Structure formats: structure tokens, C-alpha cells
C-alpha positions in Angstrom: 0.0 0.0 0.0 1.6 3.3 -1.0 1.3 6.6 0.9 -1.4 8.0 -1.2 -3.7 5.1 -0.6 -2.9 5.1 3.1 -3.7 8.8 3.4 -7.0 8.1 1.6 -7.6 5.2 4.0 -6.9 7.5 7.0 -9.4 10.0 5.8 -11.9 7.3 5.1 -11.4 5.7 8.6 -11.8 9.0 10.4 -14.8 10.1 8.3 -16.3 6.7 8.9 -15.7 7.1 12.7 -17.5 10.5 12.7 -20.3 9.2 10.5 -20.7 6.2 12.9 -21.0 8.7 15.8 -23.6 10.7 13.9 -25.5 7.5 13.0 -25.5 6.4 16.7 -26.8 9.8 17.7 -29.6 9.5 15.0 -30.5 5.9 15.9 -30.5 6.5 19.6 -31.9 10.0 19.9 -32.7 11.7 23.2 -36.4 11.5 24.0 -38.3 14.4 22.6 -38.5 17.3 24.9 -41.8 17.9 26.6 -43.0 21.2 28.0 -42.8 21.4 31.7 -46.6 22.1 31.8 -47.0 18.5 30.5 -44.6 16.9 33.0 -47.0 14.3 34.4 -46.9 13.4 38.0 -48.1 10.0 39.2 -49.8 9.6 42.5 -48.1 6.5 44.0 -48.3 4.6 47.2 -45.2 4.7 49.5 -42.2 3.5 47.6 -41.1 -0.1 48.2 -37.5 -1.2 48.5 -36.2 -4.3 46.7 -36.7 -6.2 49.9 -40.4 -5.3 49.8 -40.4 -3.2 53.0 -42.0 0.2 52.8 -39.8 3.3 52.6 -40.7 4.5 56.1 -39.3 1.5 57.8 -36.8 -0.1 55.4 -33.1 0.0 56.3 -32.7 0.3 52.5 -35.2 3.1 52.2 -36.3 4.6 48.9 -37.4 8.2 48.6 -41.0 8.9 47.7 -41.8 9.4 44.0 -40.4 12.7 42.8 -43.9 13.8 41.7 -45.9 11.9 44.3 -47.7 15.0 45.5 -48.6 16.1 42.0 -51.9 15.0 40.4 -51.7 13.4 37.0 -51.2 16.0 34.2 -50.2 18.8 36.6 -46.9 20.6 36.5 -44.2 20.5 39.1 -45.7 22.5 42.1 -44.4 26.0 42.4 -44.5 28.4 45.3 -42.7 31.4 46.7 -39.1 31.6 45.6 -36.0 32.7 47.6 -33.3 34.3 45.5 -29.7 33.7 46.3 -26.8 35.6 44.6 -23.1 34.9 45.0 -20.1 35.7 42.9 -20.6 32.6 40.8 -24.3 31.7 41.2 -27.7 33.1 40.9 -30.1 30.5 42.5 -33.8 30.2 43.1 -35.1 27.9 45.9 -38.8 27.1 46.1 -40.4 26.8 49.5 -42.2 23.8 48.1 -39.9 21.0 49.1 -37.0 23.5 49.5 -36.0 22.5 46.0 -33.2 24.2 44.1 -35.3 25.1 41.0 -33.0 27.4 39.1 -29.3 27.8 38.9 -27.4 30.3 36.8 -23.6 30.1 36.4 -22.6 33.8 36.2 -19.1 33.1 35.0 -20.1 30.9 32.0 -22.0 32.0 29.0 -25.0 30.3 27.4 -24.4 28.1 24.4 -27.1 29.6 22.3 -26.5 33.2 23.3 -23.0 34.3 24.3 -24.3 37.5 25.9 -26.3 35.7 28.7 -25.0 33.6 31.6 -25.4 29.8 31.5 -28.7 28.4 33.0 -27.8 25.0 34.3 -31.0 24.2 36.2 -34.6 25.3 35.7 -38.1 24.1 36.3 -39.7 25.9 33.3 -38.8 25.2 29.7 -36.5 22.3 28.7 -34.5 20.7 29.9 -36.3 20.4 33.2 -33.5 19.9 35.8 -33.8 20.5 39.5 -32.2 19.4 42.8 -34.4 17.9 45.5 -33.7 16.5 49.0 -35.7 15.2 51.9 -35.9 12.8 54.8 -37.4 9.4 55.0 -39.1 8.5 58.3 -42.4 9.0 60.2 -43.0 12.7 60.7 -39.9 13.8 58.7 -40.2 16.3 55.8 -39.4 15.5 52.2 -39.5 17.4 48.9 -43.3 17.7 49.1 -43.2 19.6 52.3 -43.8 23.4 52.4 -40.9 25.1 54.3 -40.6 28.5 56.0 -37.5 30.4 54.8 -35.6 32.8 57.1 -35.2 35.3 54.3 -36.8 36.1 50.9 -33.5 37.2 49.4 -29.9 36.2 50.2 -26.7 37.8 48.9 -23.1 37.0 49.5 -22.0 40.2 51.2 -18.6 41.8 50.5 -16.0 40.5 52.9 -17.9 37.4 53.7 -17.1 33.9 52.5 -20.5 32.3 52.9 -24.2 33.0 52.5 -26.9 30.8 54.1 -30.5 30.2 53.6 -32.4 28.2 56.3 -35.7 26.5 55.5 -37.7 25.2 58.5 -40.2 22.4 58.2 -43.4 22.3 60.4 -43.1 20.5 63.7 -44.5 17.0 63.2 -44.8 14.2 65.6 -42.3 15.9 67.9 -39.7 16.2 65.2 -38.3 19.6 64.2 -36.3 19.6 60.9 -34.6 22.3 58.9 -32.7 22.4 55.6 -29.9 24.9 55.1 -28.2 25.8 51.9 -24.7 27.2 52.4 -23.1 28.9 49.4 -19.3 29.6 49.4 -17.3 32.4 47.7 -15.3 31.5 44.7 -16.5 27.9 44.4 -19.3 25.9 42.8 -19.8 23.9 46.0 -23.1 24.2 47.9 -23.5 22.5 51.3 -27.0 21.1 51.9 -27.4 20.6 55.6 -30.2 18.7 57.3 -30.7 19.3 61.1 -33.3 17.1 62.8 -34.2 17.5 66.5 -36.0 14.7 68.3 -38.2 16.2 71.1 -39.9 12.9 71.8 -39.1 10.3 74.4 -38.2 7.5 71.9 -35.4 7.2 69.4 -36.3 7.8 65.7 -34.6 6.1 62.8 -34.2 8.1 59.5 -32.6 8.4 56.2 -31.8 11.5 54.1 -32.0 11.4 50.3 -30.6 13.7 47.7 -31.7 13.5 44.1 -31.6 15.1 40.7 -34.9 15.4 38.9 -34.4 15.8 35.1 -35.9 15.1 31.7 -33.8 13.6 29.0 -33.5 16.6 26.8 -29.9 17.3 25.8 -28.5 20.7 26.7 -28.5 23.6 24.2 -25.4 23.6 22.0 -24.9 19.8 21.9 -22.1 19.3 19.3 -22.7 17.9 15.8 -21.2 14.6 14.5 -20.8 13.2 18.1 -23.2 12.2 20.8 -22.1 13.6 24.2 -23.6 11.9 27.2 -26.4 13.4 29.2 -27.6 11.5 32.2 -26.8 10.1 35.7 -23.5 8.6 36.7 -22.2 6.8 39.8 -18.9 6.0 41.5 -17.8 3.8 44.4 -14.4 2.3 45.1 -15.8 -1.2 44.2 -17.8 -0.5 41.1 -15.7 2.5 39.9 -17.2 5.0 37.4 -20.3 4.1 35.6 -22.9 5.9 33.5 -26.6 5.1 33.4 -28.4 6.0 30.2 -32.0 7.3 30.3 -32.8 4.6 27.8 -31.7 1.9 30.2 -33.9 3.4 32.9 -36.8 3.3 30.5 -36.1 -0.4 29.9 -35.6 -1.1 33.6 -32.0 -2.1 32.8 -30.3 0.6 34.8 -27.6 -0.8 37.1 -26.6 1.3 40.1 -23.9 0.5 42.7 -24.8 -1.7 45.7 -25.0 -0.3 49.2 -21.6 1.2 50.1 -19.7 3.5 52.5 -18.2 5.6 49.8 -19.0 7.1 46.4 -21.1 9.8 44.8 -23.9 10.3 42.3 -23.7 12.9 39.5 -25.8 14.3 36.6 -23.7 14.8 33.5 -24.1 17.0 30.5 -21.6 18.4 28.0 -19.1 20.6 29.8 -21.0 20.6 33.2 -21.6 18.3 36.1 -23.7 18.3 39.3 -22.7 15.8 42.0 -23.8 14.9 45.5 -20.7 13.9 47.5 -21.5 12.3 50.9 -18.7 12.0 53.4 -16.8 8.7 53.3 -17.6 6.2 55.9 -21.3 6.9 55.9 -23.6 4.1 54.7 -25.4 5.1 51.4 -27.6 3.6 48.7 -27.9 4.7 45.1 -30.9 4.8 42.8 -32.0 5.7 39.3 -35.6 5.4 38.2 -38.3 6.8 36.0 -40.9 8.8 37.8 -43.2 10.0 35.0 -43.4 9.9 31.2 -40.8 12.5 30.9 -38.9 12.7 34.2 -36.2 10.7 35.8 -34.8 10.7 39.4 -31.3 9.6 40.3 -29.6 10.1 43.7 -28.3 8.8 46.9 -29.9 7.8 50.2 -27.7 8.4 53.3 -28.3 6.6 56.6 -29.0 8.9 59.5 -29.0 6.2 62.1 -31.2 6.6 65.2 -31.9 10.1 66.5 -31.9 9.8 70.3 -34.6 11.5 72.4 -33.7 15.2 73.1 -30.8 15.1 70.6 -30.2 16.8 67.2 -28.7 15.0 64.2 -26.9 17.1 61.6 -26.0 15.8 58.1 -24.0 17.8 55.6 -23.8 16.6 51.9 -22.0 18.9 49.5 -23.4 19.5 46.1 -21.0 20.5 43.3 -22.7 22.1 40.4 -20.5 23.7 37.8 -17.9 23.3 35.0 -16.0 20.1 34.4 -12.5 21.3 35.4 -10.4 18.3 35.9 -8.0 19.3 38.7 -10.7 20.9 40.8 -13.0 17.8 40.4 -10.2 15.5 41.3 -9.6 17.5 44.5 -13.3 17.3 45.5 -13.8 13.5 45.4 -12.0 10.4 44.1 -13.0 9.6 40.6 -15.0 12.8 40.0 -12.7 13.9 37.2 -13.8 10.8 35.3 -17.0 12.7 34.5 -15.0 14.5 31.8 -15.5 12.4 28.7 -12.2 12.1 26.8 -13.6 9.3 24.6 -12.2 5.8 24.1 -8.6 7.1 23.6 -8.5 8.8 27.0 -5.1 7.2 27.6 -3.8 9.6 24.9 -6.2 12.4 25.3 -5.5 13.0 29.0 -1.7 13.6 28.6 -2.5 15.8 25.6 -4.8 17.9 27.7 -2.2 18.3 30.5 0.4 19.5 28.0 -2.1 21.9 26.5 -3.0 23.3 29.9 0.6 23.7 30.8 1.3 25.6 27.7 -1.6 27.9 28.3 -0.3 28.8 31.7 2.6 30.5 30.0 0.8 31.7 26.8 -2.6 32.8 28.3 -4.5 32.1 25.0 -5.9 28.8 24.2 -5.6 29.3 20.4 -1.9 30.0 20.5 -1.6 27.1 23.0 -3.1 24.8 20.3 -0.6 26.2 17.8 2.3 25.5 20.1 1.0 22.1 21.0 0.8 21.3 17.3 4.4 22.4 16.8 5.4 20.1 19.7 3.5 17.1 18.3 5.1 17.8 14.9 8.6 17.9 16.5 7.8 14.6 18.3 7.0 12.9 15.1 9.7 14.7 13.1 12.0 11.7 12.5 9.1 9.6 11.3 7.7 12.4 9.1 11.1 13.0 7.6 11.4 9.3 6.7 7.9 9.5 5.2 8.7 12.5 3.1 12.0 11.1 1.9 10.1 8.0 0.7 7.5 10.2 -1.1 10.3 12.3 -2.7 12.0 9.2 -4.1 8.6 7.9 -5.3 8.2 11.1 -7.2 11.5 10.6 -8.9 10.7 7.0 -10.0 7.1 7.8 -11.0 7.9 7.8 -14.8 9.6 4.4 -14.5 6.6 3.0 -12.6 4.4 4.3 -15.4 6.5 2.6 -18.0 6.3 -0.7 -16.0 2.6 -0.3 -15.8 2.3 0.2 -19.6 4.7 -2.7 -20.3 2.9 -5.2 -18.1 -0.6 -3.9 -18.3 -2.2 -7.3 -18.9 0.0 -9.2 -16.4 -0.5 -8.1 -12.8 2.1 -10.6 -11.4 4.9 -9.5 -13.7 4.0 -5.8 -13.1 4.2 -6.2 -9.3 7.5 -8.1 -9.6 9.0 -5.4 -11.8 7.9 -2.7 -9.4 9.4 -4.5 -6.4 12.7 -4.9 -8.3 12.7 -1.2 -9.1 12.0 -0.3 -5.4 14.9 -2.6 -4.4 17.2 -1.0 -7.0 16.3 2.5 -6.0 16.4 1.6 -2.3 12.8 2.8 -1.8 10.4 1.4 0.8 6.9 1.8 -0.6 5.5 1.7 2.9 7.9 4.3 4.2 5.3 7.0 4.1 2.7 4.9 6.0 3.8 4.8 9.6 3.5 8.5 10.5 0.0 8.6 9.1 -1.0 5.5 11.0 0.4 6.9 14.2 -1.2 10.3 13.8 -4.8 8.9 13.4 -5.2 8.0 17.1 -3.5 11.3 18.1 -5.9 13.2 16.0 -8.9 11.5 17.3 -7.7 11.9 20.9 -7.1 15.6 20.3 -10.6 15.9 18.9 -12.1 14.5 22.1 -9.7 16.7 24.2 -10.9 19.8 22.5 -14.5 18.6 22.6 -14.4 17.9 26.4 -12.4 21.0 27.5 -14.8 23.4 29.1 -11.9 25.9 29.3 -12.1 26.3 25.5 -15.8 27.1 25.7 -16.2 30.7 24.5 -12.4 31.0 24.5 -11.4 33.6 21.8 -8.4 33.3 19.5 -8.0 35.8 16.7 -10.5 38.4 15.5 -13.4 36.5 14.1 -13.0 33.4 16.3 -14.7 34.1 19.6 -15.2 30.5 20.6 -12.7 27.7 20.0 -15.2 25.0 20.9 -17.6 26.1 18.2 -17.3 26.0 14.4 -15.5 28.9 12.6 -18.3 31.4 11.9 -16.7 32.6 8.7 -15.3 29.2 7.7 -11.9 30.7 7.1 -10.0 27.9 8.9 -11.8 25.0 7.1 -11.0 26.8 3.7 -7.4 27.1 4.7 -7.4 23.5 5.7 -8.7 22.5 2.3 -6.2 24.6 0.5 -3.3 23.2 2.6 -4.5 19.6 2.0 -4.7 20.3 -1.7 -1.1 21.5 -1.7 0.0 18.5 0.2 -1.8 16.2 -2.4 0.0 18.0 -5.3 3.4 17.5 -3.6 2.9 13.7 -3.3 3.8 11.3 -6.0 0.9 10.9 -8.4 -0.9 7.6 -8.3 -0.4 5.5 -11.5 -4.2 4.8 -11.6 -6.1 7.8 -13.2 -9.2 7.1 -11.1 -7.2 7.0 -7.9 -5.5 10.3 -8.9 -8.9 12.0 -9.3 -10.0 10.7 -6.0 -6.9 12.0 -4.3 -7.5 15.4 -5.8 -11.2 15.5 -4.7 -10.4 14.2 -1.2 -9.1 17.6 0.3 -12.3 19.3 -0.8 -14.5 16.5 0.8 -12.4 16.6 4.0 -12.5 20.3 4.3 -16.3 20.4 3.9 -16.6 18.0 6.9 -14.4 20.3 8.9 -16.8 23.2 8.4 -18.8 21.7 11.3 -15.8 20.9 13.6 -14.7 23.0 16.5 -12.5 25.9 15.4 -9.8 24.7 17.8 -9.5 21.3 16.1 -9.4 22.9 12.6 -6.7 25.2 13.8 -4.6 22.2 14.8 -5.1 20.7 11.4 -4.2 23.9 9.5 -1.0 24.4 11.5 -0.1 20.7 11.1 -0.7 20.8 7.4 1.4 24.0 7.1 4.3 22.5 8.9 4.0 19.3 6.9 4.1 21.3 3.7 7.3 23.1 4.7 9.0 19.9 5.9 8.0 18.0 2.8 9.1 20.8 0.5 12.5 21.0 2.1 13.1 17.3 2.0 11.9 16.9 -1.6 14.0 19.8 -2.8 17.1 18.3 -1.1 16.6 14.8 -2.7 15.8 16.2 -6.1 19.0 18.3 -6.0 21.0 15.2 -5.0 19.5 13.2 -7.8 20.5 15.8 -10.4 24.1 15.7 -9.2 
């Protein structure tokens, strides 16, 4: 196989890979979005655990259905809202259930409108995505309870590091419970604290649950040609990281970790993650289930143990809700950085990302960091590339001889191939010499694609003039056009295939390849343009040197 055919094969394989991703996305679409007003609630009896014991008494308790208080056909119940504003969040908490119903990330821009901040959670429109928590036990409040807030508006004041909202539940059966949201300056962590005081004369068992209620609508700005994951995920030391697709929940095939003393539950979408992270050493149980035609609940149940008479039990469970920034996630909880999807070539993509991030610390611009990363990759493969281009240059010199052999043995394939091999041996040419660099760069290119696709740091990151977002396609298509031109130049510099049909295909290939790149992230196309430019310069210098040597 000569270099021309291998390059065509490389383009075909990568194109096929992208088309397969697009086909998978088309064949397994996200469920159609449904308006919140049509989010059906189902009146259900108390939930039953796998052991058949009702939730109020089971040691493996299951929270009540997320819409159990909603009559069929009604929307998620809404009441008075408490507004909370910090340096990174604007949040709205409903007194109905004390749910976190709206969460705006003030330092990140919306995918569909770069002038507005990112809305991560909401209970109106699509996707519907809220955070709920409650207690399981006789007389204990849950997400259907109406709470009394200590304020109607909370702001993180200058000079303070925290802002708190306290929601108090009605006193029931001698049990007084409150839920406190604690927001911190400069972080996407929110502590959710339950305090339960037992004023009775008998001990009271209980569990606390924390859950995400979400429909399956993908977030705005989901990339083309690739299906990014939206849905719940779980982690324990024994089961490690696992995703649960909404489709598996529909089919009742969802597998969650067994009861454990470690681990977390998260809700993933492209670039962002929300995760409940209970403290290690506390018994917990995970769940994922469908609660209506359009809504899914996934979360964790934490054992409170028995609350002794006259005592107060306090439970803090942090909620992280923000961008997928690897180092910060790794510092929060073991395995939380695995929520960043680097694709099936993560073993290559992760080191590439660390190098890119290191370069950016010095450069301060992600576009120029990609340029320097490309130069570094090119230098790494320089010896292989040089061997490839020397082989191509020699092939160009013997192209007339190969054509004569083809014409001489046109009807005898065996003799033609034998004569070509003798010519290669005489001229000391390895016809496969141009193949290895291309083969090696295919996985690197795919890994870089996933690196740039997963990096929230590149989201709305500017480069030059017209490029304001390296994670989105070039709005003026300048980079894809440059990529097509550079690919065409590279094709012209390679030895022409002896087969006229193959020669025409090789000339058309750069155009077809560049059209596909019209829809790729600008950062990826930038890498390819720089790589092509460096390849052209290297190939030109080596070809010129070999042609001069041949003349003399």
C-alpha cells in the first residue's frame, strides 16, 4: 500500500468514525422534549424497596416518587421563591420542598446566546432539571413539604465567604427539621445541611435522600457529529465510574452500585456536572428510576441512624454544580474527574490535555496554545515524518519508471508487481515508508478531537478576530477553507498515483475533507491547519534536497 492510498484510508477511517458517531446519535436520539406544563406526576403509594419493605421502615429506604404530590397532568408544584446571589451563582429555591429550582452560572455564557449567563438548572422550559432532597421516616419532611424560609433574598455580602438560607419544616410528631443551603465564595460547592431535633421520648430512625430530577432533553449547543452523554453517573471504590443512560432506565436495565460506605452520584451534560458527595464512611444507597413519562430521578440515600430523644442529628452533603474542570474535580472527590469524557482514547487524550493546559499557563491564550501544541507534536513525530517525506520524494523521482512498467505489463499483474518490487529494491525505496507517520497520527488526531471537545476551558475562549469560541465552528469558515487549500497543496506534492481514477479521488479528497471540517470546533481545525502548514514546509525542504541530490 503506497502513501497516497494510506492517506485516503486514513481520511476514510476518520470520516467513517465521525459518521458512525452521527449514526449512533440518530439511531438513539434523546427522548423528545416535553414542555414542563405537561410533566406528568403520578400519585403513587409509598415506595417499596427491593426487599419489599415500605420506605418509612426499610433499612434500605427509597425516597417517595419525585412527583408523588402532583396529580396526573399537573406541572411541578411552584410556590414562593428565595433568590440567592453569590459571585458565581444566581439561584432560586422554592419553598415547596425546598428544591433548588433554578441555577445560573454567572461566569459561564449560554451556548445559544453568548451574551447571557449559563442556565444550568430550571423548572420551566426544557430541559427540566432541579435538585431535591428530603428525609425518610415518620414525621420527617421531604420534597413535598412546604418550608418556611428565614429570608426572601440572600446575597453574598462583601468581605464574607459564605451565604446561608435556612428552611424550616413544620413540627410534626415531635420532630423539628430544617434544611440549610450554604453557598461559598469562589466555588461551585453548595453544602446542603439537614438538622433534625427529636423532642420525643423515643429514638427515631431516619434516612436522608438527595436526588436530581431531570428530563432527558440534551442541553443547548450539543455538538454535531458526536453524541455527548447526558444523564446520571455513579462512583464507588468497588464499582468505579459508571454511566446510566436514560434509555436503560426506561427499559428497567439501569444498574446502580450496591450499598456502600463511599461514592457519589452525578448528573452529567456536555461541559458541566452536578454531583452529591456524601462524606466517606457513611452508609449510602444509590438509585435511578423513571418517575413519569418525561422525568427521571437519580440520587443517593444516606443513613442517619437513630436520633436519640432530646438530641439533634446534623448531616452535611456537598453539592458540586459547575464546569468540568479536571484538577478541581479531582480535589473534590475520588473519581469525580472521570466525569470528563475524553472518549475511548482517554489514555492519549488526558496527557495531551495536561500538556495543552501547561502551555496555556505560559501563553494565556488557548488558540496560541493549540498552535504550540501542534508544533510540539510535529517535533515529536519529526523523524518519522522525515522518513515518510523522503520516501515520497523518491517515489516522485521514479514515477515515470513506474508508469512505463505499468504500460509494459498492463495485462500481467504478477509481472507488473514483480518489476515494481525490483525497481524499489534497486532505487532503495520502501513503498510503505510513508505509511507509519500517518497511522500513528490517526489516534493522536482522534484523541485531540475529544480533548478539545471535552475541555470546558475552550468554551467561549477567543483566538483571533473572528474566532470568539474555539469550541464552536468557525463562523466565517476561514480555517476550514485554509485546511482544504493546505490539504490540496499536500496532495499535489505527493507522487501521483499511477491509476487515473485514484489520482482523481486523491484530488477530490481535500475538498471533501474540508467540507466535513466546516462543522468541527475551530480549535480542532486550527490544529489541522497548522499541522498541514508545517508538513508542507517539511516535505518541500526534503523533496528539494533529494531532487538536487538526484541531479548531481
